[in-house]
C-alpha positions, 0 to 999 in steps of 0.5 A: 488549543486543547491537546489531541489525545494522540499527542500524549499517546504518541509522546513516547515511541512505545505509545505511538507503536502500540496505537498503530499495531492496534490499527494493523491488527484491524487490518489483519482482520480485514475490518475496514469499518473498524479502521475507518471509525477509529481514524474518523474519530481521531481526525474529527478531534483534530479539527484542522483543514487536512482532517476535514478534507480527509472526512470528506473523502468518501471511499466511493471517490477513490477508484482504480482504472485498468482492472477490467483490462488486467482481468482480460490480459490474465484470461488471454495470458498463454503461459501458466495460469496466473496465481497472484498479483501484487499492486503497489501505490507509490510516488515518482521520486521526482515529485519531491521536487515539484512544489506546484500542482497536484500529484497522483500517486502511481500504481505498479505491479508484479504478476506471478504464476506457480513455479518455484513457489506454489501460489495456488496451494499456499494459504494466505499466511503462507504468502505473507510468511514467504514475503516477510523472509525477504527472499520468497522463492518467487522473487524475480519470476514476474510474468511479462504481462503488460498492464496499466493500472491507475488510481483516482481520487487520492491526488490532494491528499497524496500531495498534502502528505508529500508537502506536509511540514511534520512528517517526522517526530524526533523525541530528543529530550523525551517530550511529553507531547507529540506535535499536533501536526505530526499526529495529523501526518500519521492519521492522514497517511493511514486514511490514504492507505485505507482508501487505497486498500478499499479500492483494491478490495472493491475491485477484487470483490466486484470482479475477482481475478481469473482462476482464484488469483489473489492480490497483494496491495500495499504502499511503497516508500509511504506510511504506513507499511501495511499491506493486505491479501485480497482473495480467498485462500485455496486451502482449508484453515485449521479448526478455530482460525478466523477467515479474514483478509491477511495483511503484513508489512509487505509493500515498502519497496523502493523504486525498482518497479516505479516507472514514470508518471503516466498521466500524460501517456496512459496509452503506453502500459509497459513503460513502468516495466521498461523504466523499472529495469534501470530505476535507482531506489529512492525514497520519497516520503521516508527513509526507513532504517531497513528495507520493507519486505517488498523492498527486499523482494524486488531488490532481489528481482532487480539484481 
């Protein structure tokens, strides 16, 4: 079988990092089309079952539920105006031990008002810089607004990635090529992230959160560790700065906000909040060397 071009590119860690940073740069520009074009080209060259399944997963097949209820809950909130919502895609830690059936990833959230940190006055870059510090001023100030959010359409891809046999690539001996299976895992992981971010962006564009509240979306203990801010920043940008969707590595948090799998109990919207208070941090797919930015954020909250 002919080697995939990324098997050569990913052989050195620097090569893989450079290629992934290219995708991250596109994400920083909010250029979904360019990300998809690059992933589609690479997946088509793999010619594997998983790659073909990714290519068959149109963006329209991945949808969020609960958005309308979230908008209504924010509108009815009697406290200070909501200025931001963080939405994370994650897997319940127990699915790592379940080898049967399909596993729909969960969504968890945090709702924020102005307080120690003025969300409504901050630019998108300000939000990302504060979160990247690991100790943003809004940490631990989530509002007690009960929501139920879910995502549909990612079940089979999420399950395939949970059970993938090439989730790691150890470069002992400085190999000349990366395993084809590892390239497949990286590409399919990015494709899952793409479809999730697109689903959030679609909902925010279709029905923006009240009062100009913005949305942070990202993956939790999943690859890739990249997140996006959806919604226009309230402050004017400096001259010459591009108006684009900001992103950063925000949402690699562990399990403080995990909660239980809700497929059997969708009528209990606050179960995530209740379970989250006592949930230990468990990494399902990866064990990063250091927690992601949102990991440190929510670890402080749980403490």
